[in-house]
C-alpha positions, 0 to 999 in steps of 0.5 A: 619325088612322089610320096611313099609314106604320109607327110605332115603339112601346115595350113595357114588360116581358114581352109575348106574340105571337099569330099572327092571320089578318088581314082581306083588302084592307087595308094594316096598318102596323107599330105599328097597334092591331089588334082581333081580332073576336069573330065570326070571330077575324080581325084588323082595324084598330081603330076606334070601332066597336061589337062589334069585339072586346075582344082587341087588340094591336099589329102587329109589321110592315107587311102588305099584304093586298090581294087575299089573306088572310095572318097577322100577328104581333100583340104583346100586353103593356104598350105605350105610346101618346101622349095629351097629356091623360094624368094620374096619376089615369088609372091603373087606368082602361080605354083605348079605340082611336078608330082604329089609332093613337089612344087615348082614355080614353073610347069611344063605341062601342068595347070597351076595348083594355086597362087603363092601368097607368102614365102619362107625365103629359101625354105618354102612357099605358102600356096593358096589352093583356092586360086588354081587356074587352067594354063590356057587362061594364062595365055 
């Protein structure tokens, strides 16, 4: 379910920050998965949509972009997301965003947001957001 409030998130190890111009007329909540579009390089909330871009991260603080276009700080690195079906065998696979707060082990339309590098079995995935790839590259 898409975020309607800020959510805390955990990072493992070293991360990097990107300054990204965000799309207009949206509210971005801290902890949301943000995709950086392949066309235009703008930040948008993640969804299971084709060609949203394979570069992703997590927004570090809430931004109300209603009627304006501002920049946000996006964190990339190894970031934890809950997933009840997380299993040790998932390590090495790609993870997908189905919306700005939900990850899945498969994607219908979306590009992978990163590679699963660790799991908390039955709790969630540690996803390396620096390893996103276009879906067509997997074919």
